[in-house]
C-alpha positions as CSV (number, residue, x, y, z in Angstrom):
1,M,58.0,0.7,135.3
2,N,54.6,-0.1,133.9
3,N,52.0,2.2,132.4
4,N,50.1,2.8,135.6
5,D,53.2,3.8,137.5
6,E,54.1,6.3,134.8
7,I,50.6,7.8,134.9
8,K,50.7,8.1,138.7
9,A,54.2,9.8,138.5
10,K,52.9,12.3,135.9
11,N,49.8,13.0,138.0
12,T,51.9,13.5,141.1
13,R,54.1,16.0,139.3
14,L,51.0,17.8,137.9
15,V,49.4,18.0,141.3
16,R,52.7,19.4,142.8
17,K,52.9,22.0,140.0
18,L,49.3,23.0,140.5
19,L,49.7,23.3,144.2
20,F,52.8,25.5,143.7
21,I,50.8,27.7,141.3
22,V,47.9,28.0,143.9
23,I,50.4,29.0,146.7
24,A,52.1,31.5,144.4
25,M,48.8,33.0,143.4
26,F,47.8,33.4,147.0
27,G,51.2,35.0,147.9
28,F,50.9,37.4,145.0
29,G,47.3,38.3,146.0
30,Y,48.4,38.8,149.6
31,A,51.3,41.1,148.5
32,L,49.3,43.1,146.0
33,V,47.9,45.6,148.5
34,P,51.3,46.8,149.9
35,I,52.8,46.7,146.3
36,Y,49.8,48.8,145.1
37,D,50.3,51.3,148.0
38,V,54.0,51.7,147.2
39,F,53.3,52.1,143.5
40,C,50.6,54.8,144.2
41,D,52.9,56.6,146.5
42,L,55.7,56.7,143.9
43,T,53.4,57.7,141.0
44,G,50.9,59.8,142.9
45,I,48.0,58.3,140.9
46,N,45.9,56.9,143.7
47,G,44.1,60.0,144.9
48,K,44.6,59.3,148.6
49,T,44.3,62.4,150.7
50,N,46.1,63.0,153.9
51,T,44.9,60.8,156.8
52,S,45.6,63.2,159.6
53,A,45.1,66.9,160.2
54,A,47.7,69.3,158.8
55,D,48.6,72.5,160.6
56,E,47.0,75.6,159.3
57,T,49.7,77.4,157.4
58,V,49.4,81.0,156.1
59,Y,49.5,81.0,152.3
60,E,49.4,83.9,149.9
61,I,45.9,83.7,148.5
62,D,45.9,83.6,144.7
63,K,42.8,85.6,143.7
64,S,43.6,85.3,140.0
65,R,42.9,81.6,140.0
66,E,39.6,79.9,140.7
67,I,39.3,76.1,141.1
68,T,36.1,74.2,141.3
69,I,35.9,71.6,144.0
70,E,33.2,69.0,143.5
71,F,31.9,67.0,146.5
72,I,30.6,63.5,146.0
73,T,29.1,61.3,148.7
74,S,28.3,57.6,148.5
75,L,27.5,54.7,150.8
76,N,28.9,51.2,151.0
77,E,26.0,49.0,149.9
78,S,25.4,47.7,153.5
79,A,25.6,51.1,155.3
80,P,22.2,52.2,156.6
81,I,23.2,55.8,156.7
82,L,22.0,59.0,155.1
83,F,25.2,60.9,154.0
84,E,25.4,64.1,152.0
85,S,27.5,67.2,151.4
86,K,25.8,70.5,152.1
87,L,27.5,71.8,149.0
88,K,27.9,69.9,145.7
89,K,30.4,72.4,144.2
90,L,32.5,75.2,145.6
91,K,34.7,77.7,143.7
92,V,37.9,78.3,145.7
93,H,41.0,80.4,145.5
94,P,44.3,78.6,146.2
95,G,45.7,79.6,149.6
96,Q,42.4,80.5,151.1
97,Y,40.8,78.2,153.8
98,Y,37.3,76.9,153.4
99,T,34.9,74.8,155.5
100,V,32.3,72.6,154.0
101,N,29.8,70.7,156.2
102,F,28.7,67.1,155.6
103,Y,25.6,65.5,157.2
104,A,25.3,61.9,158.2
105,E,22.4,60.2,160.0
106,N,22.1,56.7,161.4
107,K,18.9,55.3,160.0
108,T,18.8,52.3,162.4
109,N,17.5,51.8,165.9
110,Q,21.0,50.6,167.0
111,P,24.2,52.5,167.8
112,M,26.6,52.5,164.9
113,L,30.3,53.0,164.1
114,A,31.0,54.3,160.7
115,R,34.0,55.5,158.7
116,A,34.3,57.8,155.7
117,I,37.0,56.9,153.2
118,P,38.1,59.8,150.9
119,S,39.5,59.8,147.4
120,I,40.4,62.6,145.2
121,S,40.5,63.0,141.4
122,P,42.7,63.7,139.5
123,G,44.9,61.7,141.8
124,L,47.9,64.0,141.3
125,T,46.1,66.8,143.0
126,A,45.9,65.0,146.3
127,E,49.2,66.4,147.6
128,Y,47.8,69.9,147.1
129,F,44.5,69.3,148.8
130,I,45.4,70.0,152.4
131,K,42.8,69.1,155.2
132,T,43.2,70.7,158.6
133,E,40.0,69.2,159.9
134,C,38.0,66.2,158.6
135,F,35.4,63.8,159.9
136,C,37.3,61.1,157.8
137,F,40.3,61.2,160.2
138,L,38.4,59.2,162.8
139,E,35.7,56.6,163.1
140,Q,32.3,58.2,163.8
141,T,30.0,57.0,166.5
142,F,26.3,57.4,166.0
143,K,23.5,56.8,168.5
144,A,20.3,55.2,167.2
145,K,18.6,57.6,164.7
146,E,21.3,60.2,165.4
147,G,22.3,62.7,162.8
148,K,25.2,65.1,162.9
149,M,27.0,67.8,161.0
150,M,30.6,67.0,160.2
151,P,33.0,69.7,159.0
152,L,35.8,69.5,156.5
153,R,38.3,72.4,156.6
154,F,40.7,72.5,153.7
155,V,43.0,74.7,151.6
156,I,44.3,74.2,148.1
157,D,48.1,74.7,148.1
158,P,48.8,77.6,145.7
159,E,51.6,75.5,144.2
160,L,48.9,73.4,142.4
161,P,49.8,73.4,138.7
162,D,47.7,75.7,136.6
163,R,46.4,72.9,134.4
164,Y,44.0,71.7,137.2
165,K,40.7,73.6,137.1
166,T,38.4,71.0,138.8
167,I,39.1,68.7,141.7
168,T,36.6,66.1,142.8
169,L,36.6,64.9,146.4
170,A,34.6,61.8,147.0
171,Y,33.7,60.2,150.3
172,T,32.3,56.7,150.8
173,F,30.8,55.9,154.2
174,F,31.2,52.4,155.6
175,D,29.3,50.8,158.5
176,N,32.1,49.5,160.8
177,T,29.9,48.4,163.6
178,E,30.3,44.6,163.1
179,A,34.0,44.9,162.4
180,S,34.5,46.9,165.7
181,V,32.5,44.2,167.6
182,K,34.7,41.4,166.2
183,N,37.9,43.3,167.0
184,K,36.8,43.7,170.7
185,R,36.3,39.9,171.1
């Protein structure tokens, strides 16, 4: 075997190793989302709120506790929407139901489909933040220049540990119009 053949053999092994690494990296990246979801479900650190309406349950209202709920709204960078909470903060008693209105307006001359994605912080409070009605459960349809009030009805489970005094609920609105058009094709 001459020197050129040796170099070609080494290069071939190197290319195979690099190709294997690329495939492994792609596979790991592809599997990361489900792994992350399982990890967050097990640890409770993701701050995902319920994705469907819960039934209204009668709780004993704890008037001795007051929890501050902060409402934060944001837009995906490409969403031409006005989106805001009518309240920035609300003091609540665990076990009592509350309704907060959010306002969204399509700023374009075209119909739009949009979706609000919620998150909650601290993440461990998500299981105690119970939504019975939320605009985030479904994709929202807006006509050109249309604005609408969208309610959020919720209760804080009285079993929420005492150490939590403030909960932040954040919504990010995404324009899903193009994605919906592509899915219909």
